[in-house]
MIDOSE-1310 file (N, C-alpha, C; in nm, 2 decimals, decimal comma, always signed):
residues 214
xxxx	-1,84/-0,04/-7,26/-1,71/-0,07/-7,32/-1,66/-0,21/-7,28; -1,61/-0,28/-7,37/-1,56/-0,41/-7,35/-1,42/-0,40/-7,28; -1,40/-0,47/-7,17/-1,27/-0,46/-7,09/-1,19/-0,59/-7,11; -1,07/-0,57/-7,16/-0,99/-0,69/-7,18/-0,94/-0,74/-7,05
xxxx	-0,94/-0,87/-7,03/-0,89/-0,93/-6,90/-0,79/-1,04/-6,93; -0,71/-1,06/-6,83/-0,62/-1,18/-6,83/-0,70/-1,30/-6,80; -0,65/-1,43/-6,82/-0,73/-1,54/-6,79/-0,79/-1,54/-6,65; -0,91/-1,58/-6,64/-0,99/-1,56/-6,52/-0,99/-1,68/-6,43
xxxx	-1,00/-1,65/-6,30/-1,02/-1,76/-6,20/-1,14/-1,72/-6,11; -1,24/-1,66/-6,17/-1,35/-1,59/-6,09/-1,42/-1,69/-6,00; -1,47/-1,63/-5,89/-1,54/-1,70/-5,79/-1,61/-1,83/-5,83; -1,58/-1,93/-5,76/-1,66/-2,05/-5,76/-1,64/-2,15/-5,87
xxxx	-1,68/-2,12/-5,99/-1,71/-2,22/-6,09/-1,61/-2,23/-6,20; -1,52/-2,14/-6,22/-1,43/-2,15/-6,33/-1,31/-2,24/-6,29; -1,24/-2,20/-6,19/-1,13/-2,28/-6,14/-1,01/-2,29/-6,24; -0,89/-2,30/-6,20/-0,78/-2,33/-6,29/-0,76/-2,23/-6,40
xxxx	-0,66/-2,26/-6,48/-0,63/-2,17/-6,59/-0,72/-2,20/-6,71; -0,77/-2,10/-6,77/-0,87/-2,12/-6,88/-0,79/-2,15/-7,01; -0,67/-2,10/-7,03/-0,61/-2,10/-7,16/-0,47/-2,16/-7,14; -0,42/-2,22/-7,25/-0,28/-2,26/-7,25/-0,20/-2,13/-7,28
xxxx	-0,08/-2,13/-7,23/+0,00/-2,01/-7,25/+0,05/-2,00/-7,39; +0,07/-1,87/-7,43/+0,11/-1,85/-7,57/+0,24/-1,92/-7,60; +0,32/-1,94/-7,50/+0,45/-2,00/-7,52/+0,44/-2,15/-7,56; +0,32/-2,21/-7,55/+0,30/-2,35/-7,59/+0,28/-2,36/-7,74
xxxx	+0,26/-2,25/-7,81/+0,22/-2,25/-7,95/+0,33/-2,31/-8,03; +0,30/-2,40/-8,13/+0,39/-2,44/-8,23/+0,40/-2,34/-8,34; +0,50/-2,35/-8,43/+0,51/-2,25/-8,54/+0,38/-2,25/-8,62; +0,31/-2,36/-8,64/+0,19/-2,37/-8,72/+0,08/-2,30/-8,64
xxxx	+0,06/-2,33/-8,51/-0,05/-2,28/-8,43/-0,03/-2,13/-8,41; +0,10/-2,08/-8,41/+0,13/-1,94/-8,38/+0,07/-1,85/-8,49; +0,04/-1,91/-8,61/-0,02/-1,84/-8,71/-0,17/-1,81/-8,69; -0,23/-1,89/-8,59/-0,37/-1,87/-8,56/-0,38/-1,76/-8,45
xxxx	-0,50/-1,71/-8,43/-0,52/-1,61/-8,33/-0,49/-1,66/-8,19; -0,43/-1,58/-8,10/-0,41/-1,62/-7,97/-0,53/-1,60/-7,89; -0,56/-1,69/-7,79/-0,68/-1,68/-7,71/-0,68/-1,55/-7,63; -0,79/-1,48/-7,62/-0,80/-1,36/-7,54/-0,93/-1,36/-7,47
xxxx	-0,93/-1,30/-7,35/-1,05/-1,30/-7,27/-1,11/-1,16/-7,26; -1,24/-1,15/-7,23/-1,31/-1,02/-7,22/-1,42/-1,03/-7,13; -1,46/-0,91/-7,07/-1,57/-0,90/-6,98/-1,66/-0,79/-7,02; -1,79/-0,81/-7,02/-1,88/-0,69/-7,05/-2,01/-0,71/-6,98
xxxx	-2,08/-0,59/-6,96/-2,21/-0,59/-6,90/-2,31/-0,55/-7,01; -2,44/-0,60/-7,00/-2,54/-0,56/-7,10/-2,67/-0,63/-7,07; -2,75/-0,63/-7,18/-2,88/-0,69/-7,17/-2,89/-0,79/-7,29; -2,95/-0,90/-7,26/-2,97/-1,00/-7,37/-3,06/-0,95/-7,48
xxxx	-3,02/-0,95/-7,60/-3,10/-0,91/-7,71/-3,17/-1,03/-7,78; -3,09/-1,15/-7,78/-3,15/-1,27/-7,84/-3,06/-1,39/-7,79; -3,13/-1,50/-7,78/-3,06/-1,63/-7,76/-3,13/-1,74/-7,84; -3,06/-1,81/-7,92/-3,12/-1,92/-8,00/-3,01/-2,01/-8,05
xxxx	-3,03/-2,14/-8,04/-2,94/-2,24/-8,09/-2,80/-2,22/-8,05; -2,78/-2,18/-7,92/-2,65/-2,17/-7,87/-2,58/-2,04/-7,90; -2,65/-1,95/-7,97/-2,59/-1,82/-8,00/-2,65/-1,71/-7,92; -2,57/-1,64/-7,85/-2,61/-1,53/-7,76/-2,58/-1,39/-7,82
xxxx	-2,67/-1,30/-7,82/-2,65/-1,17/-7,86/-2,68/-1,07/-7,74; -2,58/-0,99/-7,71/-2,60/-0,90/-7,60/-2,58/-0,75/-7,64; -2,67/-0,66/-7,60/-2,66/-0,52/-7,62/-2,60/-0,46/-7,50; -2,49/-0,39/-7,52/-2,42/-0,32/-7,41/-2,48/-0,18/-7,39
xxxx	-2,45/-0,13/-7,27/-2,50/+0,01/-7,24/-2,45/+0,11/-7,33; -2,33/+0,08/-7,39/-2,27/+0,18/-7,49/-2,33/+0,16/-7,63; -2,42/+0,07/-7,64/-2,48/+0,05/-7,78/-2,42/-0,05/-7,87; -2,32/-0,12/-7,82/-2,25/-0,22/-7,90/-2,34/-0,35/-7,90
xxxx	-2,33/-0,42/-8,01/-2,39/-0,55/-8,02/-2,28/-0,66/-8,02; -2,29/-0,75/-7,92/-2,18/-0,85/-7,91/-2,25/-0,99/-7,92; -2,18/-1,08/-7,98/-2,23/-1,21/-8,00/-2,13/-1,31/-7,95; -2,17/-1,42/-7,89/-2,09/-1,52/-7,84/-2,16/-1,66/-7,84
xxxx	-2,09/-1,76/-7,82/-2,15/-1,90/-7,83/-2,16/-1,95/-7,68; -2,28/-2,01/-7,65/-2,30/-2,08/-7,53/-2,27/-2,23/-7,56; -2,17/-2,29/-7,50/-2,14/-2,43/-7,53/-2,16/-2,51/-7,40; -2,14/-2,64/-7,40/-2,16/-2,73/-7,29/-2,07/-2,69/-7,17
xxxx	-1,96/-2,62/-7,19/-1,87/-2,59/-7,08/-1,91/-2,45/-7,02; -1,99/-2,37/-7,09/-2,03/-2,24/-7,03/-2,10/-2,25/-6,90; -2,06/-2,17/-6,80/-2,12/-2,17/-6,67/-2,23/-2,06/-6,67; -2,35/-2,09/-6,62/-2,46/-2,00/-6,61/-2,50/-1,99/-6,47
xxxx	-2,49/-1,87/-6,41/-2,53/-1,84/-6,27/-2,64/-1,74/-6,27; -2,73/-1,77/-6,17/-2,85/-1,68/-6,15/-2,82/-1,60/-6,03; -2,84/-1,47/-6,04/-2,83/-1,38/-5,92/-2,97/-1,32/-5,89; -3,01/-1,35/-5,76/-3,14/-1,31/-5,71/-3,12/-1,21/-5,59
xxxx	-3,22/-1,13/-5,56/-3,21/-1,04/-5,45/-3,19/-1,10/-5,31; -3,10/-1,04/-5,24/-3,08/-1,08/-5,10/-3,05/-0,95/-5,02; -3,05/-0,96/-4,89/-3,02/-0,84/-4,81/-2,93/-0,88/-4,69; -2,89/-0,78/-4,61/-2,80/-0,80/-4,50/-2,85/-0,90/-4,40
xxxx	-2,98/-0,91/-4,38/-3,03/-1,01/-4,28/-3,01/-1,15/-4,32; -2,98/-1,18/-4,45/-2,96/-1,31/-4,50/-2,81/-1,36/-4,47; -2,73/-1,27/-4,42/-2,59/-1,31/-4,39/-2,59/-1,36/-4,24; -2,58/-1,50/-4,23/-2,58/-1,56/-4,10/-2,45/-1,64/-4,08
xxxx	-2,42/-1,67/-3,96/-2,30/-1,75/-3,93/-2,32/-1,89/-4,00; -2,21/-1,93/-4,07/-2,22/-2,06/-4,14/-2,25/-2,04/-4,29; -2,30/-1,93/-4,33/-2,33/-1,90/-4,47/-2,20/-1,90/-4,55; -2,21/-1,97/-4,67/-2,09/-1,97/-4,76/-2,11/-1,86/-4,86
xxxx	-2,01/-1,77/-4,88/-2,02/-1,65/-4,96/-1,91/-1,65/-5,06; -1,93/-1,56/-5,16/-1,82/-1,53/-5,26/-1,83/-1,38/-5,27; -1,71/-1,31/-5,26/-1,71/-1,17/-5,26/-1,59/-1,12/-5,34; -1,61/-1,01/-5,42/-1,50/-0,94/-5,48/-1,49/-0,81/-5,41
xxxx	-1,36/-0,77/-5,38/-1,34/-0,65/-5,30/-1,19/-0,60/-5,31; -1,17/-0,49/-5,25/-1,04/-0,43/-5,24/-0,96/-0,46/-5,12; -0,84/-0,50/-5,13/-0,76/-0,53/-5,02/-0,73/-0,40/-4,93; -0,76/-0,41/-4,80/-0,73/-0,30/-4,71/-0,62/-0,32/-4,62
xxxx	-0,55/-0,43/-4,64/-0,44/-0,47/-4,55/-0,49/-0,54/-4,43; -0,40/-0,60/-4,35/-0,44/-0,67/-4,22/-0,55/-0,77/-4,24; -0,55/-0,84/-4,35/-0,65/-0,95/-4,38/-0,79/-0,89/-4,38; -0,80/-0,77/-4,43/-0,93/-0,70/-4,44/-0,96/-0,66/-4,59
xxxx	-1,09/-0,69/-4,63/-1,13/-0,66/-4,77/-1,25/-0,57/-4,76; -1,26/-0,47/-4,84/-1,38/-0,39/-4,86/-1,46/-0,44/-4,98; -1,58/-0,49/-4,96/-1,65/-0,56/-5,06/-1,70/-0,46/-5,17; -1,69/-0,50/-5,30/-1,75/-0,44/-5,41/-1,89/-0,50/-5,43
xxxx	-1,89/-0,63/-5,41/-2,02/-0,71/-5,42/-2,00/-0,83/-5,33; -2,12/-0,89/-5,29/-2,11/-1,01/-5,21/-2,22/-1,10/-5,25; -2,19/-1,23/-5,27/-2,29/-1,33/-5,31/-2,30/-1,44/-5,21; -2,43/-1,47/-5,18/-2,46/-1,59/-5,09/-2,47/-1,71/-5,18
xxxx	-2,39/-1,81/-5,16/-2,38/-1,92/-5,25/-2,47/-2,03/-5,21; -2,54/-2,09/-5,31/-2,63/-2,20/-5,27/-2,56/-2,32/-5,20; -2,63/-2,39/-5,12/-2,56/-2,48/-5,03/-2,49/-2,59/-5,10; -2,54/-2,64/-5,22/-2,47/-2,75/-5,28/-2,33/-2,71/-5,34
xxxx	-2,30/-2,58/-5,34/-2,17/-2,53/-5,39/-2,08/-2,49/-5,27; -2,12/-2,52/-5,15/-2,04/-2,49/-5,03/-1,90/-2,55/-5,05; -1,80/-2,47/-5,02/-1,66/-2,52/-5,03/-1,60/-2,51/-5,16; -1,68/-2,49/-5,27/-1,62/-2,48/-5,40/-1,54/-2,35/-5,41
xxxx	-1,41/-2,35/-5,46/-1,33/-2,24/-5,48/-1,29/-2,17/-5,35; -1,29/-2,24/-5,23/-1,26/-2,17/-5,11/-1,12/-2,12/-5,11; -1,10/-1,99/-5,07/-0,98/-1,92/-5,07/-0,99/-1,78/-5,12; -0,88/-1,72/-5,13/-0,87/-1,58/-5,19/-0,76/-1,57/-5,29
xxxx	-0,79/-1,50/-5,40/-0,70/-1,49/-5,51/-0,72/-1,36/-5,59; -0,63/-1,32/-5,67/-0,65/-1,19/-5,74/-0,76/-1,20/-5,84; -0,83/-1,09/-5,85/-0,94/-1,08/-5,95/-0,89/-0,98/-6,06; -0,87/-1,04/-6,18/-0,80/-0,96/-6,28/-0,89/-0,86/-6,35
xxxx	-1,02/-0,86/-6,32/-1,11/-0,77/-6,38/-1,12/-0,64/-6,30; -1,05/-0,63/-6,19/-1,07/-0,52/-6,10/-0,99/-0,39/-6,14; -0,91/-0,40/-6,24/-0,83/-0,28/-6,28/-0,71/-0,25/-6,21; -0,68/-0,32/-6,10/-0,56/-0,30/-6,02/-0,53/-0,43/-5,94
xxxx	-0,41/-0,43/-5,88/-0,36/-0,55/-5,81/-0,41/-0,56/-5,67; -0,50/-0,47/-5,63/-0,56/-0,48/-5,49/-0,70/-0,54/-5,49; -0,75/-0,58/-5,61/-0,88/-0,64/-5,61/-0,87/-0,79/-5,61; -0,95/-0,85/-5,52/-0,94/-1,00/-5,51/-1,08/-1,06/-5,50
xxxx	-1,09/-1,19/-5,52/-1,21/-1,26/-5,51/-1,19/-1,36/-5,39; -1,29/-1,37/-5,30/-1,27/-1,45/-5,18/-1,40/-1,54/-5,16; -1,38/-1,67/-5,15/-1,48/-1,76/-5,12/-1,46/-1,81/-4,98; -1,56/-1,80/-4,89/-1,53/-1,84/-4,75/-1,66/-1,86/-4,67
xxxx	-1,65/-1,91/-4,55/-1,76/-1,93/-4,46/-1,77/-1,81/-4,36; -1,89/-1,76/-4,34/-1,91/-1,66/-4,24/-1,90/-1,72/-4,10; -1,82/-1,65/-4,01/-1,81/-1,70/-3,87/-1,87/-1,59/-3,78; -1,90/-1,48/-3,83/-1,96/-1,37/-3,74/-2,00/-1,25/-3,82
xxxx	-2,10/-1,18/-3,77/-2,15/-1,06/-3,84/-2,16/-0,95/-3,73; -2,09/-0,84/-3,75/-2,09/-0,73/-3,65/-2,16/-0,61/-3,71; -2,26/-0,56/-3,64/-2,32/-0,43/-3,67/-2,28/-0,32/-3,57; -2,19/-0,35/-3,48/-2,15/-0,25/-3,38/-2,06/-0,14/-3,44
xxxx	-2,02/-0,16/-3,57/-1,94/-0,06/-3,64/-2,01/-0,03/-3,77; -1,98/+0,08/-3,83/-2,03/+0,12/-3,96/-1,92/+0,16/-4,05; -1,91/+0,10/-4,17/-2,00/-0,01/-4,23/-1,98/-0,14/-4,15; -2,09/-0,22/-4,15/-2,08/-0,35/-4,08/-1,96/-0,44/-4,13
xxxx	-1,92/-0,53/-4,05/-1,81/-0,62/-4,08/-1,85/-0,76/-4,07; -1,80/-0,84/-4,17/-1,83/-0,98/-4,18/-1,70/-1,06/-4,15; -1,70/-1,14/-4,04/-1,58/-1,22/-4,01/-1,60/-1,35/-4,09; -1,49/-1,39/-4,16/-1,49/-1,51/-4,25/-1,37/-1,60/-4,21
xxxx	-1,39/-1,72/-4,25/-1,28/-1,82/-4,23/-1,26/-1,90/-4,36; -1,14/-1,91/-4,41/-1,11/-1,99/-4,53/-0,98/-2,06/-4,51; -0,99/-2,19/-4,52/-0,87/-2,28/-4,51/-0,80/-2,25/-4,38; -0,87/-2,23/-4,27/-0,81/-2,21/-4,14/-0,76/-2,07/-4,12
xxxx	-0,78/-1,98/-4,21/-0,74/-1,84/-4,20/-0,86/-1,75/-4,17; -0,84/-1,66/-4,08/-0,95/-1,57/-4,04/-0,93/-1,43/-4,11; -1,03/-1,38/-4,18/-1,03/-1,25/-4,24/-1,15/-1,17/-4,21; -1,16/-1,05/-4,26/-1,27/-0,97/-4,24/-1,31/-0,90/-4,36
xxxx	-1,44/-0,89/-4,39/-1,50/-0,82/-4,50/-1,58/-0,70/-4,45; -1,54/-0,58/-4,50/-1,62/-0,46/-4,47/-1,73/-0,44/-4,58; -1,85/-0,42/-4,54/-1,96/-0,42/-4,63/-2,02/-0,28/-4,64; -1,98/-0,20/-4,74/-2,04/-0,07/-4,75/-2,18/-0,07/-4,81
xxxx	-2,26/+0,03/-4,79/-2,40/+0,04/-4,84/-2,41/+0,01/-4,98; -2,31/+0,05/-5,06/-2,33/+0,04/-5,21/-2,28/-0,09/-5,26; -2,24/-0,19/-5,18/-2,20/-0,32/-5,22/-2,33/-0,41/-5,23; -2,37/-0,45/-5,35/-2,49/-0,53/-5,36/-2,47/-0,67/-5,30
xxxx	-2,58/-0,72/-5,24/-2,58/-0,86/-5,18/-2,68/-0,94/-5,26; -2,64/-1,06/-5,31/-2,73/-1,14/-5,39/-2,72/-1,28/-5,35; -2,82/-1,36/-5,39/-2,81/-1,51/-5,38/-2,76/-1,56/-5,52; -2,67/-1,65/-5,52/-2,62/-1,71/-5,65/-2,65/-1,85/-5,65
xxxx	-2,72/-1,90/-5,76/-2,75/-2,04/-5,78/-2,71/-2,08/-5,92; -2,69/-2,21/-5,94/-2,66/-2,26/-6,08/-2,79/-2,25/-6,17; -2,77/-2,20/-6,29/-2,88/-2,19/-6,38/-2,85/-2,27/-6,51; -2,94/-2,25/-6,60/-2,93/-2,31/-6,73/-2,97/-2,22/-6,84
xxxx	-2,97/-2,26/-6,97/-2,99/-2,17/-7,08/-3,14/-2,12/-7,08; -3,23/-2,18/-7,01/-3,37/-2,14/-7,01/-3,38/-2,00/-6,95; -3,28/-1,95/-6,88/-3,28/-1,82/-6,82/-3,23/-1,71/-6,92; -3,18/-1,75/-7,03/-3,13/-1,65/-7,13/-3,24/-1,60/-7,22
xxxx	-3,31/-1,50/-7,17/-3,42/-1,44/-7,24/-3,40/-1,30/-7,27; -3,46/-1,25/-7,38/-3,44/-1,11/-7,42/-3,48/-1,01/-7,31; -3,40/-0,91/-7,29/-3,43/-0,81/-7,19/-3,37/-0,83/-7,05; -3,31/-0,95/-7,04/-3,25/-0,98/-6,91/-3,11/-0,92/-6,89
xxxx	-3,08/-0,86/-6,78/-2,94/-0,80/-6,76/-2,84/-0,91/-6,73; -2,72/-0,90/-6,78/-2,62/-1,00/-6,76/-2,48/-0,94/-6,75; -2,39/-1,01/-6,69/-2,25/-0,99/-6,71/-2,19/-1,11/-6,77; -2,10/-1,09/-6,86/-2,05/-1,21/-6,94/-1,90/-1,21/-6,95
xxxx	-1,84/-1,32/-6,92/-1,69/-1,34/-6,94/-1,68/-1,43/-7,07; -1,60/-1,39/-7,16/-1,58/-1,47/-7,29/-1,44/-1,50/-7,31; -1,41/-1,59/-7,40/-1,28/-1,62/-7,45/-1,29/-1,63/-7,60; -1,20/-1,57/-7,67/-1,19/-1,58/-7,81/-1,08/-1,68/-7,84
xxxx	-1,12/-1,79/-7,90/-1,02/-1,90/-7,92/-0,93/-1,87/-8,04; -0,83/-1,96/-8,05/-0,73/-1,95/-8,16/-0,79/-1,96/-8,29; -0,91/-2,02/-8,30/-0,97/-2,04/-8,43/-1,07/-1,92/-8,46; -1,08/-1,83/-8,37/-1,16/-1,71/-8,39/-1,30/-1,70/-8,34
xxxx	-1,35/-1,81/-8,28/-1,48/-1,81/-8,22/-1,48/-1,75/-8,08; -1,59/-1,68/-8,04/-1,60/-1,62/-7,91/-1,70/-1,70/-7,83; -1,65/-1,76/-7,72/-1,72/-1,85/-7,64/-1,75/-1,79/-7,50; -1,87/-1,82/-7,45/-1,90/-1,77/-7,32/-1,84/-1,87/-7,22
xxxx	-1,75/-1,82/-7,13/-1,69/-1,90/-7,02/-1,79/-1,90/-6,90; -1,84/-1,78/-6,87/-1,94/-1,76/-6,76/-2,03/-1,65/-6,79; -2,16/-1,67/-6,75/-2,26/-1,56/-6,77/-2,34/-1,55/-6,64; -2,34/-1,43/-6,58/-2,43/-1,41/-6,46/-2,55/-1,34/-6,50
xxxx	-2,67/-1,40/-6,47/-2,80/-1,36/-6,51/-2,87/-1,29/-6,40; -2,91/-1,17/-6,41/-2,98/-1,10/-6,31/-3,13/-1,14/-6,31; -3,19/-1,16/-6,19/-3,33/-1,19/-6,18/-3,39/-1,11/-6,06; -3,52/-1,09/-6,07/-3,59/-1,02/-5,96/-3,54/-0,88/-5,94
xxxx	-3,50/-0,81/-6,04/-3,45/-0,68/-6,03/-3,30/-0,66/-6,01; -3,23/-0,77/-6,00/-3,08/-0,76/-5,98/-3,02/-0,73/-6,12; -2,93/-0,64/-6,12/-2,85/-0,60/-6,24/-2,70/-0,63/-6,21; -2,64/-0,74/-6,27/-2,51/-0,77/-6,23/-2,41/-0,66/-6,26
xx	-2,31/-0,64/-6,17/-2,21/-0,54/-6,19/-2,07/-0,61/-6,21; -2,06/-0,74/-6,19/-1,94/-0,81/-6,21/-1,97/-0,95/-6,26
């Protein structure tokens, strides 16, 4: 099922507001479609000449345009042992209070993206106001408790991530359109412009058995 989202500020690469507010519309532009965002999971059915076709698990066929501004990320397998002090991570999770987050997923970010998007902010695809996305540096890993806890630091603030067994851990790297092949699992964030085109803002491409969940 396609899930409607508010404008996204998802981990790392999007940054800032994607869309102008509806209040900026002139009387003439108000007659055009207002920009809307969406998120969906599926498998690539086809990609050619900038046009992406994705088949969802519900059997829907969705089409969108890959343009020069579209962000393509590759997600590859990682495990708990890859989480080391100093590693830069991005995680989506549920706020538990007391600067503690329970991870839904955790991504180890490639070194050249260290520091990008550092901080914590609401994640509007989580279905409630307790879901956030956090980019930070690991300062400690504790296995003395279960589930294990990851101590992180962001902009001088110390926080903690609880990492349950069902939270996938992946490596995230920058990719390009060569990764968009039929049969590959993906998660896709799109925006439908005022002129009616559906453009890919960000696409996460699973590799090595990884199936994106966000």
